[in-house]
TIVO-2410 file (N, C-alpha, C; in nm, 3 decimals):
# residues 32
REC num residu      c1      c2      c3 atome chaine
REC   1      M   3.389  -1.104  12.941     N      A
REC   1      M   3.345  -1.204  13.083    CA      A
REC   1      M   3.200  -1.177  13.109     C      A
REC   2      K   3.245  -1.035  13.138     N      A
REC   2      K   3.082  -0.983  13.224    CA      A
REC   2      K   2.979  -1.010  13.125     C      A
REC   3      D   3.029  -1.019  12.999     N      A
REC   3      D   2.884  -1.001  12.912    CA      A
REC   3      D   2.830  -1.129  12.896     C      A
REC   4      D   2.936  -1.234  12.890     N      A
REC   4      D   2.926  -1.379  12.913    CA      A
REC   4      D   2.793  -1.407  13.046     C      A
REC   5      I   2.863  -1.356  13.142     N      A
REC   5      I   2.780  -1.351  13.262    CA      A
REC   5      I   2.652  -1.325  13.258     C      A
REC   6      D   2.622  -1.214  13.235     N      A
REC   6      D   2.518  -1.111  13.194    CA      A
REC   6      D   2.400  -1.219  13.108     C      A
REC   7      E   2.468  -1.267  13.014     N      A
REC   7      E   2.389  -1.355  12.919    CA      A
REC   7      E   2.325  -1.477  12.999     C      A
REC   8      L   2.416  -1.550  13.032     N      A
REC   8      L   2.396  -1.659  13.120    CA      A
REC   8      L   2.296  -1.663  13.224     C      A
REC   9      K   2.292  -1.537  13.294     N      A
REC   9      K   2.202  -1.507  13.377    CA      A
REC   9      K   2.045  -1.486  13.326     C      A
REC  10      V   2.051  -1.385  13.210     N      A
REC  10      V   1.931  -1.384  13.156    CA      A
REC  10      V   1.894  -1.534  13.084     C      A
REC  11      L   1.943  -1.614  13.052     N      A
REC  11      L   1.920  -1.744  12.986    CA      A
REC  11      L   1.859  -1.829  13.104     C      A
REC  12      M   1.913  -1.829  13.220     N      A
REC  12      M   1.913  -1.923  13.326    CA      A
REC  12      M   1.752  -1.861  13.376     C      A
REC  13      D   1.727  -1.704  13.388     N      A
REC  13      D   1.591  -1.664  13.446    CA      A
REC  13      D   1.517  -1.689  13.333     C      A
REC  14      F   1.513  -1.700  13.201     N      A
REC  14      F   1.423  -1.703  13.128    CA      A
REC  14      F   1.379  -1.855  13.122     C      A
REC  15      I   1.491  -1.966  13.145     N      A
REC  15      I   1.413  -2.092  13.147    CA      A
REC  15      I   1.362  -2.150  13.267     C      A
REC  16      I   1.393  -2.076  13.365     N      A
REC  16      I   1.333  -2.088  13.509    CA      A
REC  16      I   1.209  -2.052  13.473     C      A
REC  17      N   1.183  -1.929  13.439     N      A
REC  17      N   1.067  -1.853  13.401    CA      A
REC  17      N   0.953  -1.909  13.323     C      A
REC  18      Y   1.020  -1.967  13.221     N      A
REC  18      Y   0.940  -2.015  13.106    CA      A
REC  18      Y   0.971  -2.170  13.061     C      A
REC  19      P   0.941  -2.270  13.158     N      A
REC  19      P   1.003  -2.397  13.127    CA      A
REC  19      P   0.930  -2.462  13.031     C      A
REC  20      F   0.835  -2.414  12.994     N      A
REC  20      F   0.730  -2.459  12.884    CA      A
REC  20      F   0.755  -2.466  12.775     C      A
REC  21      L   0.830  -2.350  12.735     N      A
REC  21      L   0.834  -2.285  12.583    CA      A
REC  21      L   0.950  -2.392  12.524     C      A
REC  22      P   0.920  -2.416  12.406     N      A
REC  22      P   1.016  -2.472  12.317    CA      A
REC  22      P   1.136  -2.407  12.329     C      A
REC  23      Y   1.264  -2.485  12.286     N      A
REC  23      Y   1.394  -2.438  12.275    CA      A
REC  23      Y   1.413  -2.329  12.189     C      A
REC  24      T   1.351  -2.356  12.070     N      A
REC  24      T   1.358  -2.253  11.960    CA      A
REC  24      T   1.293  -2.134  11.983     C      A
REC  25      D   1.183  -2.131  12.074     N      A
REC  25      D   1.118  -2.033  12.088    CA      A
REC  25      D   1.187  -1.948  12.191     C      A
REC  26      K   1.267  -1.992  12.278     N      A
REC  26      K   1.362  -1.945  12.376    CA      A
REC  26      K   1.433  -1.836  12.308     C      A
REC  27      N   1.520  -1.909  12.217     N      A
REC  27      N   1.609  -1.858  12.110    CA      A
REC  27      N   1.580  -1.711  12.080     C      A
REC  28      V   1.450  -1.742  11.991     N      A
REC  28      V   1.354  -1.617  11.946    CA      A
REC  28      V   1.367  -1.514  12.031     C      A
REC  29      A   1.319  -1.552  12.141     N      A
REC  29      A   1.274  -1.462  12.243    CA      A
REC  29      A   1.410  -1.377  12.274     C      A
REC  30      L   1.515  -1.462  12.316     N      A
REC  30      L   1.624  -1.383  12.341    CA      A
REC  30      L   1.694  -1.322  12.259     C      A
REC  31      C   1.656  -1.342  12.119     N      A
REC  31      C   1.724  -1.246  12.051    CA      A
REC  31      C   1.652  -1.095  11.985     C      A
REC  32      I   1.534  -1.100  12.066     N      A
REC  32      I   1.464  -0.990  12.021    CA      A
REC  32      I   1.502  -0.858  12.140     C      A
***
């Protein structure tokens, strides 16, 4: 459960910081 929360926080931070990037680019960046 903790891992899920951490991943969600990272995802939300990424969306807030880079709202202009396409969704696919977000997925690629998160996978790196």
